[in-house]
C-alpha positions in Angstrom: 12.5 297.5 40.2 14.8 300.5 40.6 17.7 298.5 39.1 15.7 297.6 36.0 15.5 300.7 33.8 13.3 299.0 31.2 9.8 298.4 32.3 8.3 295.1 31.1 4.7 295.7 30.0 1.8 293.2 29.6 -1.2 294.6 27.8 -4.7 293.2 28.4 -7.0 294.2 25.6 -5.7 294.8 22.1 -8.5 296.9 20.5 -8.6 300.2 18.8 -7.0 302.4 21.6 -4.2 299.9 22.1 -3.4 299.6 18.4 -3.7 303.4 17.8 -2.0 304.8 20.9 -0.6 302.4 23.4 1.5 300.0 21.3 3.0 302.8 19.2 3.7 305.0 22.1 5.3 302.3 24.2 7.4 301.2 21.2 8.6 304.8 20.5 9.7 304.9 24.2 11.6 301.7 23.8 14.4 303.0 26.1 11.8 303.1 28.9 9.4 300.2 28.1 9.3 296.8 26.4 6.1 294.9 25.7 6.5 291.4 26.8 3.0 290.0 26.9 -0.3 290.6 25.1 -3.7 289.3 26.1 -7.0 289.5 24.3 -10.2 287.5 23.8 -9.5 287.3 20.1 -6.7 284.9 19.0 -6.6 286.7 15.6 -6.3 290.0 17.3 -3.3 288.7 19.3 -1.5 287.3 16.3 -1.9 290.6 14.5 -0.8 292.9 17.3 2.2 290.6 18.3 3.7 291.6 14.9 3.3 295.3 15.7 5.7 295.3 18.6 9.1 296.5 17.7 12.3 294.4 18.0 10.7 291.2 19.2 7.5 289.2 19.3 5.9 289.2 22.7 4.3 286.3 24.3 0.5 286.1 23.9 -2.4 284.5 25.9 -6.1 284.4 26.1 -5.9 284.2 29.8 -5.5 287.5 31.8 -4.3 285.6 34.9 -1.4 284.1 33.0 -0.2 287.6 32.0 -0.6 289.0 35.5 1.3 286.0 37.1 4.2 286.2 34.6 7.7 287.1 36.1 8.3 288.8 32.8 5.7 291.5 33.5 6.3 294.5 35.8 3.4 296.6 34.7 -0.1 295.5 33.6 -1.7 297.7 31.0 -5.5 297.4 31.2 -7.2 298.3 27.9 -9.9 295.6 28.0 -13.6 296.3 27.8 -14.8 298.5 30.7 -16.8 295.7 32.2 -13.4 293.9 33.1 -11.3 296.8 34.4 -11.9 296.0 38.0 -11.4 292.2 37.5 -8.1 292.7 35.6 -6.8 295.4 37.8 -7.4 293.3 41.0 -5.7 290.3 39.3 -2.6 292.4 38.6 -2.4 293.9 42.0 -2.8 290.5 43.6 0.4 289.5 41.9 2.0 292.8 43.1 2.1 294.3 39.6 1.9 298.0 38.9 -1.3 298.7 37.0 -2.2 301.2 34.4 -5.9 301.4 33.8 -7.5 303.2 30.8 -10.4 305.4 31.7 -13.0 304.9 32.9 -11.3 303.1 35.7 -14.7 301.8 37.0 -18.3 302.3 36.1 -19.6 301.8 39.6 -18.4 302.7 43.2 -18.4 299.1 44.2 -15.8 298.3 41.6 -13.8 301.5 42.4 -13.7 300.6 46.0 -12.6 297.0 45.2 -9.7 298.4 43.2 -8.7 300.8 45.9 -8.7 298.0 48.5 -6.7 295.7 46.3 -4.1 298.4 45.8 -3.8 298.9 49.6 -3.0 295.3 50.0 -0.5 295.2 47.1 3.1 296.3 46.5 1.8 297.5 43.0 0.4 300.9 42.4 -2.4 302.2 40.2 -2.4 304.9 37.6 -5.6 305.8 35.6 -5.2 306.9 32.0 -6.6 310.5 31.8 -4.0 311.6 29.2 -5.6 315.0 28.8 -4.5 315.9 32.2 -0.9 315.3 31.2 -0.9 317.7 28.4 1.7 320.5 28.7 -0.8 323.2 27.8 -3.3 321.9 30.3 -0.7 322.1 33.1 0.1 325.7 31.8 -3.7 326.5 32.0 -4.0 325.2 35.5 -1.3 327.6 36.7 -2.9 330.5 34.8 -6.3 329.7 36.4 -4.8 329.5 39.8 -3.4 333.0 39.4 -6.6 334.5 38.3 -8.8 336.9 40.3 -12.2 335.8 41.3 -13.6 333.2 38.8 -16.9 334.4 37.4 -17.8 331.6 35.0 -16.4 328.5 33.3 -17.2 326.3 30.4 -16.4 322.7 29.5 -17.2 321.8 25.8 -16.5 318.4 24.1 -18.4 318.0 20.8 -16.7 315.6 18.4 -17.3 313.7 15.2 -16.9 310.0 14.7 -13.6 308.6 16.0 -13.5 306.4 12.9 -12.8 309.5 10.8 -9.7 310.4 12.9 -8.5 306.8 13.3 -8.6 306.3 9.5 -6.1 309.1 9.2 -3.9 308.3 12.1 -1.4 306.1 10.1 -1.8 303.3 12.6 -4.2 301.1 10.6 -5.9 299.3 13.4 -8.0 296.2 12.6 -11.2 294.8 14.1 -11.5 291.1 14.7 -14.7 289.1 15.1 -13.5 285.7 16.2 -15.2 285.9 19.6 -17.1 283.0 21.1 -20.8 283.4 22.0 -19.7 282.8 25.6 -17.4 285.7 25.6 -20.0 288.0 24.1 -22.6 286.8 26.6 -20.3 287.1 29.6 -19.5 290.7 28.7 -23.2 291.5 28.2 -24.1 290.0 31.6 -21.4 291.7 33.4 -22.3 295.1 31.8 -25.9 294.6 32.9 -24.8 293.8 36.5 -22.5 296.9 36.6 -25.1 299.3 35.3 -27.7 298.0 37.8 -25.2 298.5 40.6 -24.2 302.0 39.4 -27.7 303.3 38.5 -30.3 301.5 40.5 -28.3 300.8 43.7 -25.7 303.5 44.0 -27.4 306.5 42.1 -31.0 305.7 42.8 -32.2 306.1 39.2 -34.0 303.6 37.0 -31.7 301.7 34.5 -33.4 302.4 31.3 -31.9 302.3 27.9 -31.5 306.1 27.9 -30.0 306.3 31.4 -27.7 303.4 30.5 -26.5 305.1 27.3 -25.9 308.4 29.3 -23.9 306.6 32.0 -21.8 304.9 29.3 -21.2 308.3 27.6 -20.2 309.9 30.9 -17.8 307.1 31.5 -16.4 307.4 28.1 -16.1 310.9 26.7 -17.3 312.6 29.8 -14.6 311.2 32.1 -11.9 313.1 30.1 -13.9 316.4 30.5 -15.0 316.0 34.1 -11.6 314.7 35.3 -9.7 317.6 33.8 -12.4 320.0 35.2 -11.8 318.6 38.7 -8.1 319.2 38.5 -8.4 322.8 37.2 -11.3 323.9 39.4 -12.0 321.3 42.0 -15.2 319.4 42.8 -18.5 321.3 42.2 -21.0 321.6 45.0 -23.9 320.5 43.0 -25.5 320.0 39.5 -28.4 322.4 39.3 -29.7 321.2 36.0 -29.0 318.8 33.2 -30.5 317.8 29.8 -30.1 314.6 27.9 -31.0 314.8 24.3 -28.7 311.9 23.2 -26.3 311.9 21.5 -26.0 315.4 23.1 -26.1 316.3 26.7 -25.5 319.4 28.9 -25.4 320.4 32.6 -24.9 323.4 34.9 -22.6 322.8 37.7 -22.4 325.1 40.8 -19.2 326.1 42.5 -19.1 328.4 45.5 -18.7 331.6 43.6 -19.5 330.7 40.0 -21.4 328.3 37.7 -19.9 326.0 35.0 -21.7 324.9 31.8 -20.8 321.4 30.5 -21.9 320.7 27.0 -21.0 317.6 25.0 -22.1 315.4 22.3 -21.1 313.1 19.4 -22.4 313.6 15.8 -21.4 312.9 12.2 -19.3 316.1 11.5 -15.7 315.2 11.2 -14.2 317.8 13.7 -12.9 317.8 17.2 -14.2 320.7 19.4 -12.9 320.2 22.9 -11.9 322.9 25.4 -12.1 324.2 28.9 -12.4 328.1 29.4 -12.4 329.9 32.6 -13.3 333.6 32.9 -12.5 336.3 35.5 -13.2 340.0 35.2 -10.0 340.9 33.3 -8.8 337.5 31.9 -10.0 334.3 30.2 -8.0 331.1 29.9 -8.8 328.4 27.4 -7.0 325.1 26.9 -7.9 323.6 23.4 -7.6 319.9 22.5 -7.5 318.2 19.2 -8.0 314.6 18.5 -5.4 312.4 20.3 -5.7 309.8 17.6 -3.4 311.7 15.3 0.0 312.0 16.9 1.6 315.4 17.1 -1.5 317.7 16.9 -0.8 320.4 19.5 -2.8 321.1 22.7 -2.7 324.9 23.1 -3.6 327.5 25.8 -5.2 330.8 24.7 -5.2 333.7 27.2 -7.3 336.8 26.6 -6.9 339.7 29.0 -7.1 343.4 29.7 -3.6 344.7 30.3 -3.8 348.5 31.3 -6.8 349.0 29.0 -5.2 347.1 26.1 -6.7 343.9 24.7 -4.0 341.2 24.6 -4.4 337.7 23.2 -1.7 335.1 23.8 -1.6 331.6 22.3 1.0 329.3 23.8 2.1 325.9 22.5 4.9 324.7 24.8 5.5 321.4 23.0 4.3 319.2 20.3 5.0 316.2 22.5 1.5 314.5 22.7 -0.4 313.7 25.9 0.0 310.0 25.6 3.8 310.2 25.5 3.9 312.8 28.5 1.5 310.4 30.4 3.8 307.4 29.8 6.8 309.4 31.1 4.9 310.0 34.3 3.9 306.3 34.5 7.6 305.4 34.1 8.4 307.7 37.0 5.8 306.0 39.2 7.0 302.4 38.5 10.7 302.9 38.4 11.3 305.8 40.8 8.3 305.6 43.1 7.1 309.0 42.1 3.5 310.0 43.0 0.9 310.4 40.3 -2.2 312.5 40.3 -4.5 310.2 38.5 -4.8 307.7 41.3 -7.7 305.2 41.8 -9.1 307.5 44.6 -9.0 310.4 42.2 -10.9 308.5 39.5 -13.6 307.5 42.0 -14.6 311.3 42.2 -15.9 311.2 38.6 -18.5 308.7 39.7 -19.8 311.3 42.2 -20.2 313.9 39.4 -21.8 311.3 37.1 -24.3 310.6 39.8 -25.1 314.4 40.3 -25.6 314.8 36.6 -27.9 311.8 36.3 -30.0 312.9 39.3 -30.3 316.4 37.8 -31.2 315.1 34.4 -33.9 312.9 35.9 -35.3 315.9 37.9 -35.5 318.0 34.8 -37.1 315.2 32.9 -39.7 314.6 35.6 -40.6 318.3 35.7 -41.0 318.7 31.9 
């Protein structure tokens, strides 16, 4: 692989995120990557997206196994429905391909463990797509937080409007296709039910109701961005001392050894993106602020407020306009071509599931006591 400077990519799943972010980013980085194969459950979707790849038309297939086995694929990109992440990752690793998995890597520990085991038996390696953790401002904030005096409090906030609002203005013009067979739809529904039963009833010990299912899905979707970044900046919490589910909003209080953290999140119909992590000490606060990733080039910034010899100083830093998806893909290239280590591993992603479980159990306790 080291002698081949262009990484050949096969993408499984050509839905919205692939059309808005992955195909454009990989094509912009055409000196590093080339898309050689596309796979999806929709033939119309494949025909459409094959024309979006620059310089050539990639091969297409309805069969993920065909893509994973292809000698023209070095890296399998998994952006399929969450229910199939483990199946597709394991298939790619079985053929010794490197694998990039969109978050959530898995929705239950059983699937996470299966991916970890498959990677251990493969020459391929796994990277999970937590692009917020590759933003330059986030890396700057982690350094600032590491240099702070005793942390007193922290907050993670992620309240956003409908993604459709941002996607419509992204300039990528994604399309939705409905030529899916009843068998495909039924299989996805059945797999989803099995995974949720495993995650909630078996592993977490909470009933799989419509509300808990929706909450688990939200944590696996929007929540995994927030909690993964929180883990890197602050480490794993000791416990979740309380949680409230008032869907589509939710909140929790997480306990660390010397401070508490408030996590608040939700999805409404207001077209804005309010996502940040803020950490407080006695003389300084550090905030990293995210905007929607669906519009390329919107900056991620770090805001530092501090007492400097009795003087209030506020510093806003924007090191680059280079977007988190691009920075993430450069790290991925380093893993595939140069064997570099990455931080968003399969083992790392499994830690999110532990926090999901703590939040769910705390929420059920609060509900039972009300």
